[in-house]
C-alpha positions in Angstrom: 57.2 34.3 -106.2 57.0 36.8 -109.1 59.9 38.8 -107.6 62.1 35.7 -107.3 61.3 34.6 -110.9 62.2 38.1 -112.3 65.5 38.1 -110.4 66.3 34.6 -111.5 65.5 35.3 -115.2 67.5 38.5 -115.1 70.5 36.7 -113.7 70.2 34.0 -116.4 70.1 36.6 -119.2 73.2 38.3 -117.9 75.1 35.1 -117.7 74.2 34.2 -121.3 75.3 37.5 -122.8 78.9 37.3 -121.5 81.3 38.4 -118.9 81.6 42.0 -120.0 78.0 42.7 -119.2 78.5 41.8 -115.6 80.5 44.9 -114.9 77.2 46.7 -114.0 77.6 46.7 -110.2 78.3 49.8 -108.2 81.8 51.1 -108.6 82.4 49.1 -111.8 80.7 51.3 -114.4 84.0 52.6 -115.7 85.3 49.0 -116.1 82.2 48.1 -118.1 82.6 51.2 -120.3 86.2 50.2 -121.0 85.2 46.6 -121.9 82.5 47.9 -124.3 85.0 50.4 -125.9 87.5 47.5 -126.5 84.7 45.4 -128.1 83.7 48.2 -130.5 87.4 48.8 -131.4 87.8 45.1 -132.2 85.1 45.3 -134.9 85.9 46.5 -138.4 84.4 49.9 -139.5 81.8 48.4 -141.8 80.4 46.2 -139.0 80.2 49.2 -136.6 78.6 51.4 -139.3 75.9 48.8 -140.3 75.1 47.9 -136.7 74.9 51.5 -135.6 72.7 52.3 -138.6 70.3 49.5 -137.7 70.2 50.6 -134.0 69.4 54.2 -134.9 66.7 53.2 -137.4 64.9 51.4 -134.5 65.4 54.1 -131.8 64.5 57.7 -132.8 65.7 59.0 -129.4 69.2 57.6 -130.0 69.1 58.9 -133.6 68.4 62.5 -132.5 71.1 62.2 -129.8 73.7 60.8 -132.2 72.8 63.5 -134.9 73.5 66.2 -132.4 76.7 64.6 -131.1 78.0 64.6 -134.7 76.8 68.1 -135.5 78.1 69.9 -132.5 78.3 73.2 -134.3 74.6 73.5 -135.4 73.1 76.8 -134.4 69.7 75.3 -133.4 68.5 71.9 -132.4 65.2 70.7 -133.7 63.5 70.9 -130.3 60.3 69.5 -131.9 61.9 66.1 -132.2 62.6 66.1 -128.5 59.1 67.2 -127.7 57.8 64.4 -129.8 60.0 62.0 -127.8 58.6 63.4 -124.5 55.0 63.1 -125.7 55.7 59.5 -126.7 57.1 58.7 -123.3 54.0 60.3 -121.7 51.6 58.3 -123.9 53.5 55.1 -123.0 53.1 55.6 -119.3 49.6 57.1 -119.3 48.1 54.2 -121.2 44.4 53.5 -121.1 43.5 54.9 -117.7 45.2 58.3 -118.4 47.0 58.1 -115.1 50.6 57.1 -114.1 50.4 54.9 -111.1 52.8 54.6 -108.2 54.7 51.7 -109.8 55.3 53.5 -113.0 56.0 57.0 -111.7 59.7 56.5 -111.0 60.4 55.1 -114.4 58.6 58.0 -116.0 60.6 60.5 -114.1 63.8 58.7 -114.9 63.2 58.9 -118.6 62.6 62.6 -118.4 65.7 63.0 -116.2 67.7 61.1 -118.8 66.7 63.6 -121.5 67.8 66.5 -119.3 71.1 64.8 -118.3 72.1 63.9 -121.8 70.3 66.1 -124.4 69.7 69.3 -122.5 73.3 69.2 -121.1 74.7 68.7 -124.6 72.7 71.7 -125.8 74.1 73.8 -123.0 77.6 72.6 -123.6 77.3 73.7 -127.3 75.9 77.1 -126.4 72.4 76.4 -127.6 70.9 78.1 -124.6 67.4 78.9 -125.9 66.9 75.4 -127.3 67.9 74.0 -123.9 65.6 76.5 -122.1 62.7 75.6 -124.4 63.1 71.9 -123.7 63.5 72.3 -120.0 60.3 74.5 -119.9 58.3 71.9 -121.8 59.3 69.2 -119.3 58.6 71.5 -116.4 55.0 72.4 -117.6 54.3 68.8 -118.4 55.5 67.8 -114.9 53.1 70.3 -113.4 50.1 68.9 -115.1 50.5 65.1 -115.6 48.1 63.0 -113.5 50.4 60.8 -111.5 50.8 59.1 -108.1 53.8 61.0 -106.9 54.1 59.5 -103.4 57.8 59.0 -103.8 58.3 62.8 -104.5 59.8 62.3 -108.0 58.2 65.5 -109.2 60.0 67.6 -106.7 63.3 66.0 -107.4 63.0 66.5 -111.2 61.8 70.1 -110.6 64.9 70.8 -108.6 67.1 69.4 -111.4 65.3 71.7 -113.8 65.8 74.7 -111.4 69.5 74.1 -111.2 69.8 73.9 -115.0 67.8 77.2 -115.2 70.3 78.9 -112.9 73.2 77.6 -115.0 71.5 78.8 -118.2 70.9 82.3 -116.8 74.6 82.4 -115.8 75.8 81.6 -119.3 73.1 83.2 -121.4 73.7 86.3 -123.6 71.8 89.5 -122.5 69.1 89.1 -125.3 68.7 85.4 -124.4 68.3 86.2 -120.7 65.6 88.8 -121.5 63.6 86.1 -123.4 63.9 83.8 -120.4 62.7 86.6 -118.0 59.6 87.1 -120.2 58.9 83.4 -120.2 59.1 83.2 -116.4 56.9 86.2 -115.7 54.3 85.0 -118.2 54.0 81.5 -116.6 52.6 82.4 -113.2 49.2 82.0 -114.8 48.1 78.6 -113.5 49.9 76.7 -116.3 51.6 74.5 -113.6 50.4 73.2 -110.2 50.7 75.8 -107.5 53.7 74.4 -105.6 55.8 74.3 -108.7 55.0 78.0 -109.3 57.3 78.6 -106.2 60.2 77.6 -108.4 59.3 80.2 -111.0 58.8 82.9 -108.4 62.1 82.1 -106.7 64.1 82.2 -110.0 62.5 85.5 -110.9 63.8 86.9 -107.6 67.1 85.1 -107.5 68.1 84.7 -111.2 67.7 88.3 -112.3 69.8 90.4 -109.9 71.1 92.8 -112.5 70.1 96.4 -112.1 68.3 96.5 -115.4 65.8 94.0 -114.1 65.1 95.8 -110.8 62.5 98.2 -112.1 60.8 95.5 -114.2 60.6 93.1 -111.2 59.1 95.8 -109.0 56.4 96.6 -111.7 55.8 92.8 -112.1 55.4 92.3 -108.3 53.0 95.2 -108.1 50.9 93.6 -110.8 50.9 90.3 -108.8 49.8 92.1 -105.7 46.9 93.7 -107.6 46.0 90.4 -109.1 45.9 88.8 -105.6 43.6 91.5 -104.3 41.1 90.6 -107.1 41.0 86.9 -106.2 37.6 85.4 -105.4 38.9 83.4 -102.5 39.7 85.8 -99.6 42.0 83.3 -97.9 44.0 82.6 -101.1 44.1 86.2 -102.1 45.4 87.3 -98.7 48.1 84.6 -98.7 49.3 85.6 -102.2 49.2 89.3 -101.3 51.4 88.7 -98.3 53.9 86.6 -100.2 54.3 89.2 -103.0 54.3 92.1 -100.6 57.3 90.5 -98.8 59.1 90.0 -102.1 58.5 93.7 -102.9 59.9 94.7 -99.5 63.1 92.7 -100.1 63.6 94.7 -103.3 63.1 97.9 -101.4 65.7 96.9 -98.8 68.1 95.9 -101.6 67.6 99.4 -103.0 68.5 100.9 -99.6 65.2 102.8 -99.7 64.5 105.3 -97.0 63.0 104.0 -93.7 59.9 106.2 -94.4 59.2 104.6 -97.7 59.5 101.1 -96.3 57.3 102.1 -93.3 54.7 103.5 -95.7 54.7 100.2 -97.6 54.2 98.2 -94.4 51.3 100.5 -93.5 49.7 100.1 -96.9 49.3 96.4 -96.4 49.1 96.4 -92.6 46.0 94.2 -92.5 47.9 91.3 -94.0 49.2 89.1 -91.2 52.3 88.0 -93.2 53.3 91.7 -93.6 52.8 92.4 -89.9 54.8 89.3 -88.9 57.7 90.5 -91.1 57.5 93.9 -89.5 57.5 92.2 -86.1 60.7 90.2 -87.0 62.3 93.5 -88.0 61.4 95.0 -84.6 62.9 92.0 -82.9 66.1 92.2 -84.9 66.4 95.8 -83.8 65.6 94.8 -80.2 62.8 97.4 -80.3 60.7 95.3 -77.9 58.2 98.0 -77.0 57.2 98.5 -80.6 57.1 94.7 -81.1 54.5 94.5 -78.3 52.5 97.2 -79.9 52.5 95.3 -83.2 51.4 92.1 -81.4 48.5 94.0 -79.7 47.4 95.4 -83.1 47.6 91.8 -84.5 45.4 90.6 -81.7 42.8 93.3 -82.5 42.8 92.4 -86.2 43.1 88.6 -86.0 42.1 87.7 -82.5 44.4 86.3 -79.9 46.2 83.0 -80.6 49.1 80.9 -79.5 51.5 82.6 -82.0 50.8 86.1 -80.6 50.8 85.0 -77.0 53.9 82.9 -77.4 55.8 85.9 -78.9 54.6 88.2 -76.1 55.9 85.6 -73.6 59.3 85.6 -75.3 59.5 89.4 -75.3 58.6 89.7 -71.6 61.3 87.3 -70.8 63.9 89.3 -72.9 62.7 92.5 -71.1 63.1 90.9 -67.7 59.5 91.5 -66.9 58.9 88.4 -64.9 55.3 89.1 -63.8 54.1 89.7 -67.3 56.1 86.7 -68.5 54.5 84.4 -65.9 51.0 85.8 -66.7 51.6 85.0 -70.3 52.7 81.5 -69.4 49.4 80.9 -67.5 47.4 82.3 -70.5 49.1 79.9 -72.9 48.8 76.8 -70.9 45.1 77.4 -69.9 43.8 79.0 -73.1 45.9 78.5 -76.3 47.9 75.3 -75.7 45.9 73.6 -73.0 48.0 71.2 -71.0 51.1 71.6 -73.1 53.9 69.6 -71.3 56.7 72.0 -72.2 54.8 75.0 -71.0 53.9 73.1 -67.8 57.5 72.4 -67.1 58.4 76.1 -67.9 55.7 77.3 -65.5 57.0 74.9 -62.8 60.4 76.6 -63.0 59.0 79.9 -61.9 57.9 78.7 -58.4 59.6 77.2 -55.4 58.8 73.5 -54.7 56.3 74.6 -51.9 54.5 77.1 -54.1 54.4 74.7 -57.0 52.4 72.1 -55.0 49.6 74.7 -54.9 50.0 76.2 -58.4 49.9 72.8 -60.1 46.5 72.1 -58.5 45.2 75.3 -60.1 46.4 74.0 -63.5 44.8 70.6 -63.0 41.4 72.2 -61.9 41.2 74.7 -64.7 42.1 72.4 -67.6 39.3 70.6 -69.5 39.3 66.8 -69.6 40.4 66.7 -73.2 43.6 68.6 -72.4 45.5 65.3 -71.6 46.0 66.0 -67.9 47.3 62.4 -67.6 50.7 63.6 -69.1 51.0 66.2 -66.4 50.2 63.6 -63.7 52.9 61.4 -65.1 55.3 64.4 -65.1 54.6 65.1 -61.5 54.8 61.4 -60.6 51.2 61.4 -59.3 50.7 57.8 -60.2 47.7 57.3 -57.9 45.7 60.0 -59.9 47.1 58.6 -63.2 
């Protein structure tokens, strides 16, 4: 009932204002803009001036935007005015419970996006790169800390918009401006934003500063992040971060066309990290060095214990080598130990036997699988409806 009343009252209001306001439907935005332009042009200058003055007196956001439209040649925008606007927007949506609920989240994100779309873009068009950068950063850090029900994923969408603007800024920034941007990025992987937004900062450090002058700085920075990850209290978290930064360092080594020995030494230095070993394994697979890949997998099993990832990779390698006996053995191991009763593995195993052999082999599978392995799916696959 409430939804119907809102829609009805909205329609009534539109009809009362006049025909030109009804140009708001999809595909008619330009028509509406033209109608409004004609309306403004039909008014005398004094009327326009007085009306605009009153509007700007009541809306500080529009006042700041209009000021900067008129003064396009200003060297610096007063970013503090925009920050105050953002803070006011945040206060409006947080309200008493200090939380932005699901129903308000989209409107909150839209207001921040509007500032980027109009104000930040104007700053960039006028060459005020550092002002635009400062405002983007303020919104980004705010976004990474505001308590909000983000079920619709607005945070990720807005973060992606900011990321695209960062890339554009880096492209058009002067060298001294870009250096300041680099310093901001490398100093803000300190927990100032939620962890998944830190990925954007990490990615832009790697992708946005490709110039040779940053190569040495980036390598030193990554080494410091590796050291920091080794000092983490949480073993799991530290190991994950170590692997992530080690792989980033390796990518820089490869870009430098570093010697194979230096790259191999780096791998060995962090060999206990599973991400590092997996990357080395992928390198072996790319080179079709399957014997070395099997050695790496066996080392991984000793360090981490056997699991479906390792066994699955060994199965793949045995198949590539044409080692059918080892391939079939690995299939049995997977279906009985690591991925008990997996239907795809069951079908793959069936293809390795003649119809007569399979009648015997499938019974071995049924007998050795535990009850929780969903044998019913396998019965259905084999059309054993009586057992099902």
